[in-house]
C-alpha positions in Angstrom: -5.0 -2.2 -23.0 -7.6 -4.5 -20.9 -6.1 -4.8 -16.7 -7.6 -6.6 -14.0 -5.3 -5.0 -10.8 -5.8 -8.1 -8.6 -5.4 -7.1 -4.9 -5.0 -8.2 -1.2 -5.8 -5.7 2.0 -5.1 -6.1 6.2 -7.2 -8.8 7.8 -7.5 -6.2 10.4 -8.6 -3.3 8.3 -11.2 -5.0 6.7 -12.6 -6.5 9.8 -12.5 -3.0 11.0 -14.2 -2.2 8.0 -17.0 -4.5 8.6 -18.1 -3.1 12.1 -18.0 0.6 10.8 -20.0 -0.1 8.2 -22.8 -2.7 8.4 -24.8 -1.1 6.2 -22.4 -2.6 3.2 -24.2 -5.5 3.6 -27.3 -4.7 2.2 -25.5 -2.8 -1.2 -24.7 -4.7 -4.0 -20.9 -6.0 -5.6 -20.2 -2.4 -7.2 -22.0 0.2 -4.3 -20.5 -2.6 -1.6 -16.7 -2.2 -3.8 -17.0 1.3 -4.2 -17.9 2.9 0.1 -14.7 0.3 0.1 -12.0 1.9 -2.1 -13.4 5.0 -0.2 -11.6 4.7 2.5 -8.6 5.2 0.3 -7.0 2.1 2.2 -3.3 0.9 0.2 -4.2 2.0 -3.2 -7.4 2.2 -3.2 -8.7 2.4 -7.0 -5.8 4.4 -7.9 -4.7 2.1 -10.3 -7.5 1.4 -12.3 -9.0 4.7 -11.7 -5.6 6.1 -13.4 -4.9 4.0 -16.0 -8.9 4.4 -17.8 -8.0 8.2 -17.4 -4.8 7.9 -20.1 -7.6 5.4 -22.4 -7.3 1.9 -21.1 -9.8 -0.5 -19.4 -9.2 -1.6 -16.0 -10.9 -3.1 -12.9 -9.7 -4.3 -9.7 -10.7 -7.3 -7.5 -10.0 -7.8 -3.4 -8.9 -11.1 -3.4 -9.0 -11.6 0.2 -11.7 -10.2 1.1 -14.2 -12.7 1.4 -17.2 -11.1 2.0 -16.1 -9.1 -1.3 -15.8 -11.7 -3.2 -18.8 -14.1 -2.4 -20.8 -11.0 -3.1 -19.8 -11.1 -6.6 -20.3 -14.5 -7.2 -23.9 -14.7 -5.6 -24.2 -11.7 -8.6 -23.2 -14.0 -11.2 -24.9 -17.2 -10.4 -21.9 -18.9 -9.4 -23.3 -22.6 -7.6 -20.5 -22.9 -5.7 -20.7 -20.6 -3.0 -23.8 -21.4 -1.3 -22.6 -23.7 1.2 -20.1 -20.5 2.0 -22.9 -18.0 1.6 -24.2 -19.5 4.8 -20.5 -19.5 7.0 -19.5 -17.3 10.0 -17.7 -14.3 9.1 -14.5 -15.0 11.2 -14.1 -18.8 9.1 -15.3 -17.0 5.8 -12.1 -15.0 6.8 -10.1 -17.7 8.1 -10.2 -19.1 5.0 -9.4 -16.4 3.1 -6.0 -15.6 5.3 -4.3 -18.8 5.4 -1.4 -18.8 4.4 -2.1 -23.0 4.2 -5.2 -22.1 2.2 -4.1 -19.4 -0.2 -0.6 -21.4 -1.5 -1.5 -25.3 -0.5 -5.4 -25.0 -2.1 -7.4 -23.9 -4.8 -10.1 -22.9 -2.7 -13.4 -20.8 -3.7 -11.8 -17.9 -4.0 -9.4 -19.1 -6.3 -12.8 -20.4 -7.9 -13.8 -17.2 -7.5 -11.2 -15.3 -9.3 -10.7 -17.1 -12.5 -14.4 -16.6 -12.9 -13.8 -13.2 -12.6 -11.3 -13.2 -15.9 -13.7 -15.5 -17.9 -15.4 -12.7 -17.1 -13.6 -9.8 -17.8 -11.3 -10.5 -20.1 -8.0 -8.6 -19.4 -4.7 -8.9 -21.8 -3.1 -8.1 -17.9 -3.6 -9.9 -15.2 -1.7 -7.2 -12.3 -0.9 -9.2 -9.5 -0.1 -6.3 -6.1 0.8 -9.2 -3.5 2.9 -11.7 -5.4 3.9 -13.3 -2.4 0.1 -14.1 -1.9 -0.8 -16.8 -5.1 -0.3 -19.7 -5.8 2.3 -19.8 -9.0 0.9 -23.0 -10.1 -2.8 -21.1 -10.5 -1.1 -18.8 -12.3 0.5 -20.8 -15.0 -2.8 -22.9 -15.5 -4.1 -18.9 -16.3 -1.4 -18.5 -19.1 -1.8 -22.5 -20.4 -5.4 -22.2 -20.7 -5.1 -18.4 -22.4 -7.4 -17.0 -19.0 -4.9 -13.9 -19.5 -2.4 -12.6 -21.9 0.2 -11.3 -19.5 1.1 -12.1 -15.5 2.3 -8.7 -14.1 3.5 -8.5 -10.4 4.1 -6.5 -7.8 7.0 -6.2 -4.9 8.6 -4.3 -2.2 8.8 -6.3 0.5 11.0 -9.8 1.5 11.3 -11.4 -1.6 10.2 -15.7 -1.6 11.4 -18.4 -3.7 12.1 -17.2 -6.8 9.6 -20.0 -8.5 6.9 -17.8 -7.2 8.4 -15.2 -9.9 8.4 -17.7 -13.1 4.3 -17.1 -14.4 5.4 -13.6 -14.4 6.2 -12.0 -17.7 7.1 -8.5 -15.8 8.1 -8.2 -12.0 7.5 -4.4 -11.0 9.4 -3.0 -8.3 10.0 0.1 -6.7 13.7 -1.0 -4.9 15.9 -0.4 -7.2 18.4 -3.7 -5.7 14.8 -5.7 -6.0 14.7 -5.1 -9.8 18.9 -6.1 -10.4 18.4 -8.8 -8.3 15.1 -10.4 -10.5 17.2 -9.4 -13.8 20.5 -11.3 -12.4 18.2 -14.1 -12.0 16.5 -13.9 -15.0 13.4 -12.4 -14.4 12.2 -10.1 -16.2 11.0 -6.6 -14.1 11.6 -2.8 -14.1 11.6 0.2 -11.6 8.6 1.9 -11.0 8.1 4.4 -8.5 5.0 4.5 -5.8 2.7 7.3 -6.2 0.1 9.5 -4.3 -3.8 10.1 -5.0 -5.1 13.9 -5.7 -8.4 13.2 -4.8 -7.8 12.3 -1.2 -7.4 16.2 -0.6 -11.0 16.7 -1.6 -11.8 14.3 1.9 -9.6 15.6 4.8 -10.5 17.2 7.6 -8.7 19.9 9.0 -8.9 19.9 13.2 -7.8 22.6 15.6 -5.3 21.0 17.1 -2.3 19.6 15.5 -0.2 16.7 16.8 3.9 18.6 16.3 5.1 15.1 15.7 3.5 11.7 14.8 4.1 8.7 13.0 1.9 6.3 11.7 2.9 2.4 10.8 3.8 -1.4 11.4 6.7 -3.0 13.5 8.3 -5.9 12.3 11.6 -7.5 13.4 13.0 -4.8 10.6 11.8 -2.4 12.6 13.5 -2.7 15.7 16.2 0.5 15.5 13.5 2.4 15.1 11.5 1.8 18.0 14.3 2.7 20.3 15.0 5.8 18.3 11.1 6.8 19.2 11.8 6.5 22.5 14.5 9.0 22.0 11.8 11.5 20.7 9.3 10.8 22.7 11.5 11.7 25.6 12.4 14.9 24.3 8.5 15.7 22.4 5.2 14.8 21.8 5.3 12.2 19.9 1.6 10.1 18.8 2.3 7.2 17.0 -0.8 4.7 15.2 -0.5 1.3 14.3 -1.9 -2.1 14.3 1.9 -3.9 16.4 1.1 -2.3 20.0 2.8 -5.3 21.1 5.9 -3.9 20.1 5.2 -0.7 22.0 7.3 -2.5 24.7 8.7 0.2 26.7 6.2 2.7 29.7 7.3 5.7 27.2 6.0 4.5 23.9 3.4 2.7 25.6 1.8 6.3 26.5 2.5 7.7 23.0 0.2 4.9 21.8 -3.1 6.2 19.9 -4.7 3.5 18.2 -4.6 1.7 14.4 -5.0 4.1 11.3 -6.1 3.0 8.6 -6.4 4.7 4.3 -8.7 8.2 5.2 -7.9 8.4 9.1 -4.8 7.9 8.6 -4.1 11.0 5.7 -6.3 12.9 8.3 -3.5 12.6 10.6 -0.4 13.1 8.5 -2.2 16.1 7.7 -2.9 17.3 11.2 0.7 16.5 11.8 3.4 19.6 12.0 5.7 16.8 11.7 5.9 13.0 10.8 8.8 10.6 10.3 9.3 8.1 8.0 11.8 5.3 8.1 12.3 2.3 5.3 12.6 -1.2 6.5 16.3 -3.2 6.0 14.5 -5.0 2.5 15.2 -1.5 1.1 18.8 -1.5 2.0 20.2 2.3 0.9 16.7 3.0 -1.1 14.3 5.3 0.1 11.4 3.5 -2.1 8.1 3.5 0.8 4.9 5.0 0.6 5.1 7.4 3.4 7.4 9.1 1.1 4.3 10.6 -1.2 1.4 10.2 1.0 3.4 12.6 3.8 4.2 14.8 0.9 0.8 14.5 -0.8 -0.9 16.3 2.5 1.0 19.0 2.9 2.9 18.0 5.9 6.5 18.2 6.9 8.2 14.6 5.9 11.7 13.9 7.9 12.6 10.5 6.5 15.3 8.1 6.9 18.1 9.3 4.4 18.8 7.7 1.6 21.1 7.4 -1.5 18.6 7.4 -4.0 16.2 9.9 -2.0 18.1 13.2 -3.8 16.1 11.5 -7.2 12.8 11.8 -5.7 12.5 14.7 -3.5 15.4 17.6 -2.5 16.8 17.2 0.9 16.7 20.1 2.6 13.7 21.6 0.3 11.3 19.7 -0.3 11.2 16.7 2.5 14.2 16.6 5.6 16.3 14.3 6.6 18.3 11.8 9.6 20.5 9.8 10.3 20.9 9.2 14.1 18.4 10.1 17.1 20.8 13.2 17.9 20.5 14.2 14.1 16.5 13.6 14.6 15.9 15.2 17.2 18.2 18.5 16.7 16.2 18.7 12.8 12.5 18.6 14.5 13.6 21.0 17.6 14.4 23.4 15.2 11.9 22.9 12.6 8.7 23.4 15.1 10.9 26.3 16.8 11.1 27.4 13.2 7.4 27.6 12.0 8.1 28.9 8.5 10.8 27.4 7.6 8.6 24.0 7.8 5.8 25.4 6.1 7.8 26.0 2.9 9.4 22.5 3.1 5.9 21.4 4.1 4.8 23.0 0.8 7.3 22.4 -1.9 7.6 18.4 -1.0 3.3 18.5 -1.8 4.4 20.4 -4.9 6.9 17.9 -6.1 4.7 15.6 -5.2 1.4 16.4 -7.1 3.6 17.2 -10.3 5.4 14.3 -10.6 4.5 11.6 -8.1 1.1 10.7 -8.7 -1.0 7.9 -9.4 -1.7 9.2 -13.3 2.0 9.6 -14.0 2.6 6.0 -12.7 0.2 4.1 -15.1 1.6 6.3 -17.9 5.0 5.2 -17.0 3.9 1.5 -16.7 2.1 2.2 -19.5 5.5 2.6 -21.3 7.6 0.0 -19.8 4.8 -2.1 -20.7 5.1 -1.1 -24.4 9.0 -1.9 -24.1 9.0 -4.6 -22.8 5.9 -6.9 -23.9 
């Protein structure tokens, strides 16, 4: 099978990337994309790399990276992009990230993607962010036979059900979401997230370790967790990395703030943490599913996460990860493991072993192929 994986990145990450690596503007498209993937943001090229490893053809494109996409278009002599090549970078980002543009219009980035599809001729178009794409655009791709199947992945708040109509199959790491979609006649299957072992080759050990860390975002769904972090900060030297600095309103959490951390920077923070914390959003209900489960255990850090009823199906509680049910419980767990180093190291080691044995992207891509062959 031939895949085209269509991903989307956070605007703040891309803006920081272009500030940090100005040399990228002198690179060709493939070199540029490889440098971007080397930062290991999100799922990076983990899908395509591992699909290739198990015998399939696969490429990835970052739909909302205007600099990268325009570079591909220029190298492939697409004349309609000429006026955009002269535009200010900020204007290009506004165009790429405008909700109105990406949902209601058929703008330059949709046109570039259409040309990429015609060039690569994938059997399967795999959309990583369903809420990002105009469903009519995807319908047109299928009607005109540009692609045979359209697959999508989601574990975020659900959009209108019409968004899912063009999809032949929707994958989700949340069992409750799979159940809901199937009840609404949207073909859906459960596929967990994972960890890429290559990251271990790029970790950098620091002399000083962080005792307690949290790396992640804050939305209106995480207000209870902010209050919990305040309790932790009163008792331990908590360090927080987030792109949502404005959510840390209390003085005690402002002192914990260390900046934002993406991709490889985030992995190094986790790797240099004695304990890192995790929490799920309300959309997950009572199911464990998020990426931090695999990122933290994958780099060999002890993870303490909020309790979910299916967590024991992913990791063994008390042996491979630890859980908390409230602030008091979490404070007691942190205190115990900071004072029992061997036990903490044992759980961290067991968690990493489980992830590297059962939760890698190579294993997930094999599961994805099995699902496709069964359902499509």
